[in-house]
N, C-alpha and C positions, 0 to 999 in steps of 0.2 A: 764732380762725380761723388755721389753719396753712397754710403753703406746701406745695405739691405735693411729694411725695417724688421725682417725676420730674425736677424742676428740677436742672440740672447747674450747678455753679459755673463762673464765667467762667475760661477757661484762659488763662494768661499765655503770651505768645509767647516762644520761646527767643531768646536774644541774637542768634543768627545770622540770624534772619528780618530784623531791622532792618539788619544789615550787608549782607546779600544784596539786600534791597529798595533800599537807598540806592545801592549799587554798580550795580545793574541800572538804576535810574533815571538815573544819571550816564552809563552806557554807552549806553543807548538814546536818551537826550536828546541826547547829543553826536552820535550817528549821525543822528538826525532833523534836527538843525540843519545838519550838514555836507551831507547829501544834498539837503535842500530848498534850501539856498543854492547848491549846485552846479547843481541843476535850473534855478534862476532866473538862473544865470550870474553869481553874486555872490561867487565865490571868486576873489580876485585872482591867486593863484599857481597856478591850474589850468592845466596845459599844454594845448596845442591838441588833442591826441587825446582827452583827458578832456572838454574843452568840446564837441567834436564828438559824443562818445559820449552825453552828456546831452541835447544839442539834437536828436539824431536818434531818441530813444526814442519809440515810439508812446505815445499818450495813455493807453491802458489799462495799459501797463507802468509809467508814471509813477504812475498811481493805485494800482496794486498795490504798488509800492515804498513809496509814502507810507502806504498801509494797513498794511503790515508794520511800519513805523516807529511810526506812531501807536498801533497796537494794542499794541506792545511797551512804549511809554511808559505807556499806560493800564494795562497789566498790572503794571508796576512800582508805579504808584500803588495799584492794587488790592491788591498784595502788602503795601504799607505799611499799608493799611487792613485787612489780614487778610481780604480778601474772596475767596471761591471763584472769582469772576469772573476772577481772575488766571490760573487754569489755562486757561480757554477763550480768553482774550486772548493768552496766550503761544502757544497752539496755532494761533490764527488768524495770528499773526505768523510762526511757523515755516512754515506752509503757504504764505503769501504769499512768503516768502523763497525757498522751494524752487521755486515757480512762476516767480518772477522769474529765478532762476539757470538753471533748465532751459530756459526760453525763450531767454535770452541765449546759452547754450551751443549750443542747437540752431540759432539764427539766426547763429551764429558772430560775434556782436557783443560778446561778453564780453571785457572787458579782462583777465580771468584767463587767456585763451588766449594772450596776447602778453606778459604781464608776470608774472614769478614773485611779485612783491610783491602784486599784485592777486589772484593765485591763493591765496597764503597768507591774505590778508585775507578772501577769500570763504569759504574753509574755516573760518577762525576765527569768522566771523559765524554760519555754520550751526551749528557746534559750540556756541557760546555760546547761541544761541537754543534748541537742543535741551536744553542743561543748565538753562536758565531754566525751560523747560516741565517737565522732570523734577523740579526742585526744588519748583516750585509744586504739582505732582501729589503729591509726597511729603508736603508740608505739609498738603495737603487730606486725604490718607489718615490723617495723624496728628491730624486735627481741629484743627490750628492755624488753618486758614482757615475762616471761617464763611460 
């Protein structure tokens, strides 16, 4: 009995997949921890304006923010597992990040409007999220993700 000729050998992942996946997990995990702790008021060195910012967010925005962070962490784990789900999870995260920031800017509650450091951080978060999605998409196209 012979094996099917259509069977493809398992493809090994390039070294950079592991590096990117681990860095992505660390970045998104740190963001998740920091934001959730800030939302709960458990960051001791948070200044008054930041404390007020987090305590005045509508519940749907808190949920959307947490969804962005949780889906990014799940995407990093999916990338480590070489799962195609990483693409859709990174896409969900990026969409939630954009929705959060568009609302915050439109409501004029964004800290990025008053602090250049927050502005830089906000832009960095959006760029990193877009790069994570682009990387996962590229790995899917190269059939590294299954």
